[in-house]
VEXLUM-202627 format. One record per residue (C-alpha): y, x, z; residue number from 1; chain. Coordinates in steps of 0.001 Angstrom, whole numbers, plus 524288, in hexadecimal, padded with zeros to 5 digits. Example, Ala and Ser with C-alpha at 12.3 -4.5 7.8 and 13.67 -1.06 7.14 Angstrom:
REM VEXLUM-202627
{y->7EE6C, x->8300C, z->81E78, k->1, c->A}
{y->7FBDC, x->83566, z->81BE4, k->2, c->A}
***
This chain:
REM VEXLUM-202627
{y->7E748, x->89460, z->8DC6D, k->1, c->A}
{y->7E11E, x->8A0E4, z->8D80C, k->2, c->A}
{y->7ED83, x->8A859, z->8DF60, k->3, c->A}
{y->7EEE9, x->89F3D, z->8E9CE, k->4, c->A}
{y->7E01A, x->8A075, z->8ED08, k->5, c->A}
{y->7E238, x->8B12F, z->8EB2E, k->6, c->A}
{y->7EE2B, x->8AF45, z->8F4D4, k->7, c->A}
{y->7E52C, x->8A9D9, z->8FE39, k->8, c->A}
{y->7DA84, x->8B497, z->8FCD0, k->9, c->A}
{y->7E48B, x->8BDEE, z->8FF0E, k->10, c->A}
{y->7E990, x->8B8A6, z->909A5, k->11, c->A}
{y->7DB29, x->8B866, z->910DE, k->12, c->A}
{y->7D90C, x->8C4CA, z->90E67, k->13, c->A}
{y->7E449, x->8C8C1, z->91332, k->14, c->A}
{y->7E374, x->8C163, z->92034, k->15, c->A}
{y->7D512, x->8C676, z->922C1, k->16, c->A}
{y->7DA89, x->8D428, z->91F21, k->17, c->A}
{y->7E4B7, x->8D33B, z->92A1C, k->18, c->A}
{y->7DB34, x->8CBA1, z->9334C, k->19, c->A}
{y->7D17E, x->8D927, z->932A4, k->20, c->A}
{y->7DCAF, x->8E183, z->934BF, k->21, c->A}
{y->7E17A, x->8DCA5, z->94019, k->22, c->A}
{y->7D3AB, x->8D96D, z->945E0, k->23, c->A}
{y->7D5D6, x->8E4A1, z->94F57, k->24, c->A}
{y->7E2DB, x->8E17D, z->952C5, k->25, c->A}
{y->7DFE7, x->8D3C3, z->9565A, k->26, c->A}
{y->7DFBF, x->8D3E8, z->9666C, k->27, c->A}
{y->7ED84, x->8D741, z->96630, k->28, c->A}
{y->7EF04, x->8CAFC, z->95EA7, k->29, c->A}
{y->7EF1E, x->8C515, z->96AE6, k->30, c->A}
{y->7F39B, x->8CD34, z->9745A, k->31, c->A}
{y->802C5, x->8C60E, z->975E8, k->32, c->A}
{y->8097B, x->8D3E9, z->9785D, k->33, c->A}
{y->8047A, x->8D938, z->96D36, k->34, c->A}
{y->80DBC, x->8DD6A, z->9634E, k->35, c->A}
{y->8039D, x->8DF2C, z->95869, k->36, c->A}
{y->800A2, x->8D0A1, z->958A1, k->37, c->A}
{y->7FDFD, x->8CC17, z->9486D, k->38, c->A}
{y->80696, x->8BFCC, z->945CF, k->39, c->A}
{y->80199, x->8B1B9, z->948EC, k->40, c->A}
{y->80229, x->8B05B, z->939CA, k->41, c->A}
{y->7F658, x->8B7F3, z->9388F, k->42, c->A}
{y->7EF74, x->8B1C7, z->94594, k->43, c->A}
{y->7EF52, x->8A5A7, z->93CBF, k->44, c->A}
{y->7E321, x->8ABD7, z->932B6, k->45, c->A}
{y->7D5CB, x->8AD07, z->937CF, k->46, c->A}
{y->7CC2A, x->8B5DB, z->930C1, k->47, c->A}
{y->7C483, x->8A7E9, z->92C60, k->48, c->A}
{y->7D1E7, x->8A47E, z->9272C, k->49, c->A}
{y->7D44A, x->8AF50, z->91DEF, k->50, c->A}
{y->7C5F6, x->8AFAA, z->91890, k->51, c->A}
{y->7CA22, x->89F02, z->915BC, k->52, c->A}
{y->7D5ED, x->8A3C6, z->90FB8, k->53, c->A}
{y->7CE17, x->8ADA9, z->906F9, k->54, c->A}
{y->7C4AB, x->8A414, z->9048F, k->55, c->A}
{y->7CEAF, x->898F7, z->9004E, k->56, c->A}
{y->7D416, x->8A372, z->8F7B2, k->57, c->A}
{y->7C847, x->8A622, z->8EFF1, k->58, c->A}
{y->7C642, x->89845, z->8ECFA, k->59, c->A}
{y->7D457, x->896F9, z->8E8FB, k->60, c->A}
{y->7D088, x->8A2B2, z->8DF1F, k->61, c->A}
{y->7C571, x->89CF9, z->8DBA5, k->62, c->A}
{y->7C703, x->88D6D, z->8D7FE, k->63, c->A}
{y->7CE1E, x->89087, z->8CBAB, k->64, c->A}
{y->7BFC2, x->89869, z->8C631, k->65, c->A}
{y->7B8E1, x->88C44, z->8CD55, k->66, c->A}
{y->7C13E, x->88045, z->8C4F2, k->67, c->A}
{y->7C944, x->8802B, z->8BB65, k->68, c->A}
{y->7D11B, x->874E7, z->8B594, k->69, c->A}
{y->7CFC3, x->870E3, z->8A8E2, k->70, c->A}
{y->7DB5B, x->86D65, z->8A217, k->71, c->A}
{y->7DB0F, x->86106, z->898FA, k->72, c->A}
{y->7D8AD, x->86511, z->889CE, k->73, c->A}
{y->7D2FC, x->8711F, z->88CEF, k->74, c->A}
{y->7C31A, x->8757B, z->88D10, k->75, c->A}
{y->7BEB7, x->88042, z->894C7, k->76, c->A}
{y->7B56E, x->88AE4, z->89184, k->77, c->A}
{y->7B00C, x->88FA0, z->89FD0, k->78, c->A}
{y->7A848, x->89ED3, z->89ED2, k->79, c->A}
{y->7A0D5, x->89FA1, z->8AD2E, k->80, c->A}
{y->79E69, x->8AAE6, z->8B322, k->81, c->A}
{y->79163, x->8A9D2, z->8B15D, k->82, c->A}
{y->7948C, x->8A808, z->8A1DC, k->83, c->A}
{y->79045, x->89BB3, z->8A01D, k->84, c->A}
{y->79AB0, x->89294, z->8999D, k->85, c->A}
{y->7A0C1, x->88560, z->89942, k->86, c->A}
{y->7A9B2, x->87CFE, z->89517, k->87, c->A}
{y->7B3AE, x->871D4, z->89B04, k->88, c->A}
{y->7B96E, x->8685E, z->8925B, k->89, c->A}
{y->7C006, x->85D06, z->89B55, k->90, c->A}
{y->7CC2A, x->860BD, z->8A401, k->91, c->A}
{y->7CD50, x->860E5, z->8B423, k->92, c->A}
{y->7C79A, x->86B6D, z->8BE44, k->93, c->A}
{y->7B974, x->87081, z->8B9EE, k->94, c->A}
{y->7B2DE, x->87C40, z->8BF88, k->95, c->A}
{y->7B305, x->88907, z->8BB59, k->96, c->A}
{y->7AB40, x->88FB4, z->8C2A7, k->97, c->A}
{y->7B115, x->89BA3, z->8C13A, k->98, c->A}
{y->7B097, x->89A6B, z->8B142, k->99, c->A}
{y->7B9B9, x->8A0E3, z->8A8BD, k->100, c->A}
{y->7C05B, x->894B8, z->8A208, k->101, c->A}
{y->7C5D5, x->894CA, z->89370, k->102, c->A}
{y->7CE2E, x->889EB, z->8911E, k->103, c->A}
{y->7CF3F, x->88407, z->8835F, k->104, c->A}
{y->7D6CC, x->8791D, z->87FF1, k->105, c->A}
{y->7D03B, x->86DEC, z->878CE, k->106, c->A}
{y->7DAA2, x->86C07, z->86D16, k->107, c->A}
{y->7DE94, x->876B1, z->86603, k->108, c->A}
{y->7EB81, x->874B2, z->85EB3, k->109, c->A}
{y->7ECBF, x->87CC1, z->85543, k->110, c->A}
{y->7FB58, x->87B92, z->84AEC, k->111, c->A}
{y->8034F, x->883A9, z->84081, k->112, c->A}
{y->811E4, x->884EF, z->847DC, k->113, c->A}
{y->81D76, x->887C0, z->8408F, k->114, c->A}
{y->823A9, x->89475, z->8458F, k->115, c->A}
{y->82C08, x->8915F, z->85146, k->116, c->A}
{y->82542, x->88509, z->85357, k->117, c->A}
{y->8202F, x->88117, z->86311, k->118, c->A}
{y->81208, x->88690, z->863EF, k->119, c->A}
{y->81002, x->88157, z->87172, k->120, c->A}
{y->802B5, x->87A9C, z->875A3, k->121, c->A}
{y->7FD88, x->87F04, z->867D9, k->122, c->A}
{y->7F075, x->887F9, z->86824, k->123, c->A}
{y->7EF16, x->88C4F, z->85A08, k->124, c->A}
{y->7FD7F, x->891B0, z->8531E, k->125, c->A}
{y->7FC25, x->89182, z->845AB, k->126, c->A}
{y->80498, x->897A3, z->8385E, k->127, c->A}
{y->80606, x->88E39, z->82CDF, k->128, c->A}
{y->7FA46, x->88EDB, z->824F9, k->129, c->A}
{y->7FBD1, x->89397, z->81712, k->130, c->A}
{y->7F302, x->88E11, z->80DDE, k->131, c->A}
{y->7F1AA, x->88CD3, z->7FE32, k->132, c->A}
{y->7EE2A, x->8821D, z->7F6FE, k->133, c->A}
{y->7E6AC, x->87FC1, z->7EACD, k->134, c->A}
{y->7EF5F, x->88193, z->7E0E2, k->135, c->A}
{y->7F4E0, x->88CAE, z->7E756, k->136, c->A}
{y->8002A, x->889D9, z->7EE02, k->137, c->A}
{y->80218, x->88D9A, z->7FD78, k->138, c->A}
{y->80745, x->88651, z->8092C, k->139, c->A}
{y->8082D, x->886CE, z->81830, k->140, c->A}
{y->8022A, x->87E6E, z->8200B, k->141, c->A}
{y->806B0, x->87A65, z->82D8A, k->142, c->A}
{y->7FA50, x->87309, z->8348C, k->143, c->A}
{y->7F73E, x->86DC8, z->8428E, k->144, c->A}
{y->7E857, x->86DA7, z->84887, k->145, c->A}
{y->7E277, x->8684A, z->8552B, k->146, c->A}
{y->7D533, x->86EAC, z->85747, k->147, c->A}
{y->7CB4C, x->86AE0, z->8641D, k->148, c->A}
{y->7C076, x->87250, z->86A99, k->149, c->A}
{y->7B3F2, x->86C42, z->86B45, k->150, c->A}
{y->7AFED, x->865C7, z->87576, k->151, c->A}
{y->7A27E, x->8698B, z->875A7, k->152, c->A}
{y->79FCB, x->87248, z->87EEB, k->153, c->A}
{y->79745, x->87BB8, z->877D1, k->154, c->A}
{y->7A037, x->87E96, z->86B68, k->155, c->A}
{y->7AC0C, x->87D95, z->875B2, k->156, c->A}
{y->7A564, x->889EE, z->87D63, k->157, c->A}
{y->7A16F, x->890B2, z->86F97, k->158, c->A}
{y->7B087, x->89024, z->86A01, k->159, c->A}
{y->7B4A2, x->8950E, z->8781C, k->160, c->A}
{y->7AA50, x->89FE8, z->8792B, k->161, c->A}
{y->7AE82, x->8A37E, z->869BA, k->162, c->A}
{y->7BBBB, x->8A2DA, z->86999, k->163, c->A}
{y->7BF08, x->8A59F, z->877C9, k->164, c->A}
{y->7CBA3, x->8A01C, z->877AF, k->165, c->A}
{y->7D1DB, x->89433, z->8717D, k->166, c->A}
{y->7DDAA, x->89D65, z->86BD9, k->167, c->A}
{y->7D34F, x->8A488, z->864C8, k->168, c->A}
{y->7CD71, x->896BE, z->85EEA, k->169, c->A}
{y->7DB4A, x->8936F, z->85AB0, k->170, c->A}
{y->7DE13, x->89F5A, z->8557B, k->171, c->A}
{y->7D0EB, x->8A525, z->84F3F, k->172, c->A}
{y->7CC80, x->897EF, z->84AAD, k->173, c->A}
{y->7D665, x->88D18, z->84BA6, k->174, c->A}
{y->7DFE8, x->89161, z->844D6, k->175, c->A}
{y->7D79F, x->899C5, z->83A5C, k->176, c->A}
{y->7CF6A, x->88D8E, z->8350E, k->177, c->A}
{y->7DC36, x->884F6, z->836DF, k->178, c->A}
{y->7E0FF, x->88D68, z->82D2E, k->179, c->A}
{y->7D5FD, x->89004, z->824AD, k->180, c->A}
{y->7D275, x->8818E, z->822F7, k->181, c->A}
{y->7E239, x->87E18, z->81D31, k->182, c->A}
{y->7DFD6, x->88A72, z->81455, k->183, c->A}
{y->7D4C6, x->88272, z->80FF2, k->184, c->A}
{y->7DA21, x->87607, z->80FE1, k->185, c->A}
{y->7E502, x->87BD5, z->80662, k->186, c->A}
{y->7DBAF, x->87F50, z->7FDCC, k->187, c->A}
{y->7D624, x->873FC, z->7FD89, k->188, c->A}
{y->7E356, x->86C62, z->7F6E4, k->189, c->A}
{y->7EFDD, x->86F3B, z->7EC18, k->190, c->A}
{y->7FB9D, x->86D8B, z->7F157, k->191, c->A}
{y->8004A, x->8667F, z->7E754, k->192, c->A}
{y->7F3E9, x->85C28, z->7ECDB, k->193, c->A}
{y->7F988, x->85E3F, z->7FAA4, k->194, c->A}
{y->8070F, x->85B72, z->7F717, k->195, c->A}
{y->80363, x->84ED2, z->7EE82, k->196, c->A}
{y->7FB3D, x->84721, z->7FAC2, k->197, c->A}
{y->7EE05, x->8507A, z->7FF37, k->198, c->A}
{y->7F762, x->853E6, z->80A9E, k->199, c->A}
{y->7ECA7, x->84B29, z->8128D, k->200, c->A}
{y->7E11C, x->851EE, z->80C67, k->201, c->A}
{y->7E56B, x->85E79, z->80F27, k->202, c->A}
{y->7E701, x->85C21, z->81E03, k->203, c->A}
{y->7DA55, x->85434, z->81D3D, k->204, c->A}
{y->7D244, x->85F2D, z->81687, k->205, c->A}
{y->7D780, x->867E8, z->82136, k->206, c->A}
{y->7D4AC, x->86089, z->82DC6, k->207, c->A}
{y->7C5ED, x->85E55, z->826D3, k->208, c->A}
{y->7C5DF, x->86E61, z->823FF, k->209, c->A}
{y->7C600, x->86F58, z->831D2, k->210, c->A}
{y->7C156, x->86678, z->83833, k->211, c->A}
{y->7B347, x->86693, z->8309B, k->212, c->A}
{y->7B52B, x->87491, z->829F8, k->213, c->A}
{y->7B963, x->87A39, z->81DAB, k->214, c->A}
{y->7B7DB, x->8734E, z->80FC0, k->215, c->A}
{y->7AE27, x->87A32, z->8039D, k->216, c->A}
{y->7B81E, x->87AA4, z->7F91F, k->217, c->A}
{y->7B6E5, x->87FE6, z->7EB09, k->218, c->A}
{y->7C545, x->8819D, z->7E2C6, k->219, c->A}
{y->7C159, x->87AB4, z->7D3F2, k->220, c->A}
{y->7CAE8, x->87FDA, z->7CA84, k->221, c->A}
{y->7D007, x->8779A, z->7BD7F, k->222, c->A}
{y->7D74A, x->878E8, z->7B31D, k->223, c->A}
{y->7E0B9, x->86E2F, z->7AC6F, k->224, c->A}
{y->7E706, x->870CF, z->79FFC, k->225, c->A}
{y->7F61E, x->86A0A, z->79E3E, k->226, c->A}
{y->7FB7A, x->8682F, z->791AE, k->227, c->A}
{y->80965, x->8679F, z->79348, k->228, c->A}
{y->8123B, x->86448, z->78735, k->229, c->A}
{y->81E2A, x->86B86, z->7827D, k->230, c->A}
{y->82886, x->864CE, z->7793E, k->231, c->A}
{y->82E38, x->86C36, z->76F83, k->232, c->A}
{y->8363B, x->86905, z->765B3, k->233, c->A}
{y->82D3D, x->86B11, z->7598E, k->234, c->A}
{y->82139, x->86872, z->7601D, k->235, c->A}
{y->81A15, x->86576, z->76C4A, k->236, c->A}
{y->81286, x->86F4C, z->773F3, k->237, c->A}
{y->80B00, x->870F3, z->77F74, k->238, c->A}
{y->806CD, x->878F7, z->789EC, k->239, c->A}
{y->7F971, x->879EB, z->78EA4, k->240, c->A}
{y->7F9E4, x->87E09, z->79D56, k->241, c->A}
{y->7EB21, x->88067, z->7A5E9, k->242, c->A}
{y->7ED28, x->87C4C, z->7B3CC, k->243, c->A}
{y->7E51D, x->87F41, z->7BEC5, k->244, c->A}
{y->7DFB8, x->87628, z->7C886, k->245, c->A}
{y->7D75D, x->87811, z->7D367, k->246, c->A}
{y->7CF74, x->86F8D, z->7DCE3, k->247, c->A}
{y->7C66F, x->87211, z->7E924, k->248, c->A}
{y->7BB2A, x->869E1, z->7ECFD, k->249, c->A}
{y->7B3C5, x->86922, z->7F8BC, k->250, c->A}
{y->7A574, x->86C91, z->7F8C6, k->251, c->A}
{y->79D00, x->86296, z->7FAB5, k->252, c->A}
{y->78F8F, x->86591, z->7FF6E, k->253, c->A}
{y->78741, x->857DA, z->7FF39, k->254, c->A}
{y->792A5, x->84DB0, z->7FC6D, k->255, c->A}
{y->799F4, x->8565B, z->80502, k->256, c->A}
{y->7A3B0, x->8605B, z->80A21, k->257, c->A}
{y->79DE1, x->86D73, z->80D0B, k->258, c->A}
{y->7A741, x->87322, z->81A6C, k->259, c->A}
{y->7A94A, x->881F0, z->81DDD, k->260, c->A}
{y->7A984, x->88197, z->82C70, k->261, c->A}
{y->7B4C9, x->8890F, z->83418, k->262, c->A}
{y->7B4F8, x->88CA6, z->840C2, k->263, c->A}
{y->7BA49, x->87F50, z->84585, k->264, c->A}
{y->7AE85, x->87815, z->842AB, k->265, c->A}
{y->7A2F4, x->882EC, z->84760, k->266, c->A}
{y->7AAB3, x->881E1, z->853A3, k->267, c->A}
{y->7AB0A, x->8732C, z->855E0, k->268, c->A}
{y->7BAB1, x->87555, z->857F0, k->269, c->A}
{y->7C0F7, x->8663A, z->8532A, k->270, c->A}
{y->7CBF9, x->86509, z->849F2, k->271, c->A}
{y->7D2A9, x->85AC6, z->8527F, k->272, c->A}
{y->7DF52, x->85A76, z->849CA, k->273, c->A}
{y->7E404, x->86199, z->83B67, k->274, c->A}
{y->7F307, x->85F35, z->836D5, k->275, c->A}
{y->7F812, x->8646C, z->82BA5, k->276, c->A}
{y->808DB, x->863AF, z->82F90, k->277, c->A}
{y->80D5C, x->868B7, z->82410, k->278, c->A}
{y->80A47, x->871F1, z->816CE, k->279, c->A}
{y->81350, x->87899, z->811DA, k->280, c->A}
{y->81334, x->87D64, z->80464, k->281, c->A}
{y->815BB, x->8898A, z->7FD86, k->282, c->A}
{y->82475, x->88983, z->7F88F, k->283, c->A}
{y->8231F, x->88A67, z->7EAB5, k->284, c->A}
{y->81943, x->87EF2, z->7EA9C, k->285, c->A}
{y->8249A, x->87588, z->7F068, k->286, c->A}
{y->82EF7, x->87B0A, z->7E783, k->287, c->A}
{y->823A2, x->875BF, z->7DB35, k->288, c->A}
{y->82297, x->86A3A, z->7E3B9, k->289, c->A}
{y->83090, x->8680E, z->7E45E, k->290, c->A}
{y->830B5, x->86A7F, z->7D55E, k->291, c->A}
{y->826E4, x->85FCD, z->7D405, k->292, c->A}
{y->82ECC, x->857E8, z->7DB6F, k->293, c->A}
{y->83A4E, x->858AF, z->7D602, k->294, c->A}
{y->8329D, x->855B6, z->7C916, k->295, c->A}
{y->82CBA, x->84AD0, z->7CEEC, k->296, c->A}
{y->8369B, x->84592, z->7D2AE, k->297, c->A}
{y->83F26, x->84612, z->7C433, k->298, c->A}
{y->834D6, x->84176, z->7BDF8, k->299, c->A}
{y->83439, x->836CF, z->7C7A9, k->300, c->A}
{y->84284, x->834EA, z->7C420, k->301, c->A}
{y->83FF5, x->8367A, z->7B53E, k->302, c->A}
{y->834CF, x->82CBD, z->7B695, k->303, c->A}
{y->83E22, x->822DD, z->7BE1B, k->304, c->A}
{y->848D7, x->8234C, z->7B4E1, k->305, c->A}
{y->83CCF, x->82221, z->7A9E8, k->306, c->A}
{y->836E2, x->81498, z->7B145, k->307, c->A}
{y->84505, x->8100F, z->7B25A, k->308, c->A}
{y->846C7, x->81234, z->7A204, k->309, c->A}
{y->83C53, x->80ABC, z->7A094, k->310, c->A}
{y->83D3D, x->80157, z->7AA5A, k->311, c->A}
{y->84C34, x->7FFDA, z->7A4EF, k->312, c->A}
{y->8454C, x->7FF8A, z->795E7, k->313, c->A}
{y->83A4E, x->7F450, z->79A99, k->314, c->A}
{y->84775, x->7EE0B, z->7A061, k->315, c->A}
{y->84DB3, x->7ED8E, z->79402, k->316, c->A}
{y->841D3, x->7E9D5, z->78C32, k->317, c->A}
{y->83DEB, x->7DECF, z->7983D, k->318, c->A}
{y->84CBF, x->7D85B, z->79536, k->319, c->A}
{y->84C0A, x->7DAC3, z->786BF, k->320, c->A}
{y->83F5C, x->7D2E7, z->78847, k->321, c->A}
{y->84489, x->7C95D, z->7900C, k->322, c->A}
{y->84F0C, x->7C659, z->78702, k->323, c->A}
{y->84832, x->7C4B8, z->77B49, k->324, c->A}
{y->83DF3, x->7BC53, z->78352, k->325, c->A}
{y->84ADE, x->7B40C, z->7892C, k->326, c->A}
{y->85069, x->7B1EC, z->77A76, k->327, c->A}
{y->841BC, x->7AF8B, z->77448, k->328, c->A}
{y->84022, x->7A3F5, z->77FDD, k->329, c->A}
{y->84DB7, x->7A10E, z->77B11, k->330, c->A}
{y->84A20, x->7A0E5, z->76D12, k->331, c->A}
{y->83E7E, x->79B04, z->77106, k->332, c->A}
{y->8446A, x->78F25, z->77812, k->333, c->A}
{y->84D49, x->78C6B, z->76CA5, k->334, c->A}
{y->8425A, x->78CC0, z->764E9, k->335, c->A}
{y->83B80, x->782D1, z->76B0C, k->336, c->A}
{y->845C1, x->779C8, z->76B46, k->337, c->A}
{y->847CF, x->7792F, z->75D59, k->338, c->A}
{y->838BB, x->77766, z->75D07, k->339, c->A}
{y->83ACC, x->76EF3, z->767BA, k->340, c->A}
{y->846CC, x->766EB, z->75F32, k->341, c->A}
{y->83E94, x->767AE, z->75389, k->342, c->A}
{y->832A9, x->762EC, z->759D8, k->343, c->A}
{y->83A8E, x->7578B, z->75F47, k->344, c->A}
{y->83FE1, x->753C5, z->75213, k->345, c->A}
{y->83161, x->7554E, z->74C36, k->346, c->A}
{y->82B28, x->74BF1, z->7566F, k->347, c->A}
{y->8386C, x->741B2, z->755CF, k->348, c->A}
{y->83762, x->741B2, z->746D1, k->349, c->A}
{y->825E6, x->7416E, z->74A0F, k->350, c->A}
{y->82927, x->73523, z->751CE, k->351, c->A}
{y->83479, x->730A6, z->74994, k->352, c->A}
{y->82A05, x->73172, z->73E46, k->353, c->A}
{y->8202D, x->72B54, z->746A4, k->354, c->A}
{y->8298F, x->72033, z->74A93, k->355, c->A}
{y->82CD5, x->71C2D, z->73CFC, k->356, c->A}
{y->81CEC, x->71BC5, z->739AE, k->357, c->A}
{y->81C97, x->712F1, z->74588, k->358, c->A}
{y->827CB, x->70A76, z->74306, k->359, c->A}
{y->823E8, x->70970, z->732CD, k->360, c->A}
{y->8167F, x->705CE, z->735B6, k->361, c->A}
{y->81A83, x->6FDA1, z->741F1, k->362, c->A}
{y->8231B, x->6F695, z->736E4, k->363, c->A}
{y->8180E, x->6F75A, z->72CEC, k->364, c->A}
{y->80F2A, x->6EFDE, z->73852, k->365, c->A}
{y->81989, x->6E5CF, z->7399F, k->366, c->A}
{y->81CA4, x->6E316, z->72AF5, k->367, c->A}
{y->80EE6, x->6E1AA, z->728F7, k->368, c->A}
{y->80DCD, x->6D9A9, z->73530, k->369, c->A}
{y->817E3, x->6D1A8, z->72E8D, k->370, c->A}
{y->80FD6, x->6D17A, z->72299, k->371, c->A}
{y->8059F, x->6CE3D, z->729F1, k->372, c->A}
{y->80A5C, x->6C2FF, z->7307F, k->373, c->A}
{y->812FD, x->6BDA2, z->723A7, k->374, c->A}
{y->80638, x->6BE99, z->71DDD, k->375, c->A}
{y->7FF4B, x->6B5AB, z->72785, k->376, c->A}
{y->80ABA, x->6AD95, z->728A8, k->377, c->A}
{y->80A85, x->6AC4E, z->71838, k->378, c->A}
{y->7FDF8, x->6A9F5, z->71949, k->379, c->A}
{y->7FE0C, x->6A04C, z->725CE, k->380, c->A}
{y->8074C, x->698DF, z->71DB1, k->381, c->A}
{y->7FE6A, x->69887, z->712CC, k->382, c->A}
{y->7F39E, x->694B4, z->719A6, k->383, c->A}
{y->7FC90, x->68864, z->7209A, k->384, c->A}
{y->800EA, x->68375, z->71392, k->385, c->A}
{y->7F238, x->68484, z->70E19, k->386, c->A}
{y->7EE0B, x->67F5F, z->718B6, k->387, c->A}
{y->7F7B0, x->67488, z->717FA, k->388, c->A}
{y->80065, x->66D9D, z->724F9, k->389, c->A}
{y->7FA60, x->66663, z->72D71, k->390, c->A}
{y->8029E, x->65956, z->7302E, k->391, c->A}
{y->80585, x->65D02, z->73D57, k->392, c->A}
{y->80D56, x->66BA2, z->73849, k->393, c->A}
{y->81209, x->66476, z->72BC2, k->394, c->A}
{y->817EA, x->65835, z->7344F, k->395, c->A}
{y->81DA6, x->665EC, z->73C27, k->396, c->A}
{y->822BA, x->66D34, z->732A1, k->397, c->A}
{y->828D2, x->66241, z->72AF5, k->398, c->A}
{y->82DD2, x->65F68, z->7391E, k->399, c->A}
{y->833E1, x->66DED, z->73AA8, k->400, c->A}
{y->839FC, x->66C4C, z->72C2B, k->401, c->A}
{y->84009, x->6607A, z->72CB0, k->402, c->A}
{y->84785, x->66646, z->73AFE, k->403, c->A}
{y->84BAC, x->6713C, z->73139, k->404, c->A}
{y->8505F, x->66B46, z->726D0, k->405, c->A}
{y->85764, x->660DD, z->73096, k->406, c->A}
{y->85E33, x->66E5A, z->7370E, k->407, c->A}
{y->862A1, x->67307, z->728B6, k->408, c->A}
{y->86936, x->665BD, z->72533, k->409, c->A}
{y->86FA1, x->66353, z->731C5, k->410, c->A}
{y->87731, x->670E6, z->72B82, k->411, c->A}
{y->87BBE, x->66CA0, z->71FFB, k->412, c->A}
{y->88879, x->66446, z->71D2F, k->413, c->A}
{y->886CE, x->659B7, z->714E9, k->414, c->A}
{y->891FD, x->65498, z->70D2F, k->415, c->A}
{y->898A8, x->64A0D, z->70F85, k->416, c->A}
{y->896C4, x->642AB, z->70190, k->417, c->A}
{y->88674, x->642CF, z->6FEE9, k->418, c->A}
{y->8837E, x->6402C, z->6F18D, k->419, c->A}
{y->875E3, x->639DB, z->6EF89, k->420, c->A}
{y->8702F, x->639A1, z->6E226, k->421, c->A}
{y->862E2, x->63741, z->6DCD3, k->422, c->A}
{y->85D05, x->64090, z->6D37C, k->423, c->A}
{y->85295, x->638B3, z->6D122, k->424, c->A}
{y->84951, x->64225, z->6D743, k->425, c->A}
{y->8483B, x->63A96, z->6E385, k->426, c->A}
{y->85051, x->6444A, z->6EDE6, k->427, c->A}
{y->85094, x->6425B, z->6FB6C, k->428, c->A}
{y->85D4E, x->64040, z->702E2, k->429, c->A}
{y->85BDD, x->64D87, z->70A85, k->430, c->A}
{y->8592A, x->655BD, z->6FC57, k->431, c->A}
{y->86633, x->64F06, z->6F9A2, k->432, c->A}
{y->86C31, x->653CF, z->704FE, k->433, c->A}
{y->867FE, x->66200, z->703B9, k->434, c->A}
{y->86B73, x->6626B, z->6F5AB, k->435, c->A}
{y->8797D, x->65D4F, z->6FAF3, k->436, c->A}
{y->87B09, x->6665D, z->704D0, k->437, c->A}
{y->87667, x->6743D, z->6FCA5, k->438, c->A}
{y->880AF, x->66EAF, z->6F17E, k->439, c->A}
{y->88BB7, x->66E89, z->6FAC0, k->440, c->A}
{y->88670, x->67C9D, z->6FFA4, k->441, c->A}
{y->888A7, x->6814F, z->6F31A, k->442, c->A}
{y->894F1, x->67B7C, z->6EED1, k->443, c->A}
{y->89C9E, x->680A0, z->6FA87, k->444, c->A}
{y->8A399, x->68EA3, z->6F6A3, k->445, c->A}
{y->89F14, x->69477, z->70281, k->446, c->A}
{y->890BF, x->6951B, z->700B1, k->447, c->A}
{y->88CBA, x->69F51, z->6F8DD, k->448, c->A}
{y->89366, x->6A986, z->701AE, k->449, c->A}
{y->8890F, x->6AAE5, z->70BE8, k->450, c->A}
***
């Protein structure tokens, strides 16, 4: 637009010049027969048209100094011809008023790049940062950070006046501060601790020191005495070794860590992001770590072998205990069987004894019962004899006796010839018959065989 305005001004001035130079020959312009008549192109522009062209060109030249376009992601520091200053934080078309403008990015990226890496859109390119841990191990740190300029107009004006350009801020403040705080953070850790799980604490401490100021710390040295045993053929010896150990503690004020301000905190520059990309330890320490790793691996293998041998020993012992338990259970089962058999026999003998005692007692009771019954019967008979039979009982007894005698007589075989005699004793015929039968039986040959 400025070039176009300058061209318009030049063109308008040329038109005015030609109009003034040829003002004396205006009469010849109107003469149709005149040879010095001007071209028709110059006749289109009057003095007013030329002046308007000059004014339009001047306006086109002045517009960029009156307004400007504010890009997104930038904030602008303005110095007016009167000496006043101003700030524009938003994007869009803004009033300039012929002020001098210094653009500043709202977010500034600072990054450690390897050689040959693309540095496009990175405002601060750093070299790898060398640090030294508290245990004297050196390392190289690759870090990335993003910083935000203060949004407060007064703080931003102070930065713009103090550093004059964003490049000065990056090269003279951001990069040196990052390097300094990275070195301070490395001083607070040991390399052995860093590789053992303190990497996250390292990054967090660096972030805190960049945001709120460096920690005030003190270094404490402690010495430990270590006795190493040396086995020899005749006697064992020990070597005493003194090892120095260093620790860093934060200085506290009223229970709060003491901070040392730096340029970022003093200028209210906001630390948006801090990333530790890599920490490259020195080669000798790497070799020592590799040796420790190999020794650790060997030790783990040996420990695994020992554990395997212990497991095998435990398995053998367990199997022996299992077999012993099985044999013990078998023997105990046999003993239980024998004991059960013996107890069964004892119970059977005891039962038989009890049954015999019961049978004996039963027989004794039966015998006693029979004796009592016999005594009772004898007593009853004696009573009956003593008391005498009633006529009815006597008649019944004689009746039963007669029937019994008649039955027995019926069974006798009397002889065909019966001799009866009288001995003068007065025997009855029945007695004579009975005597004859008995005599016959006595005279038969088979009478004594039965």
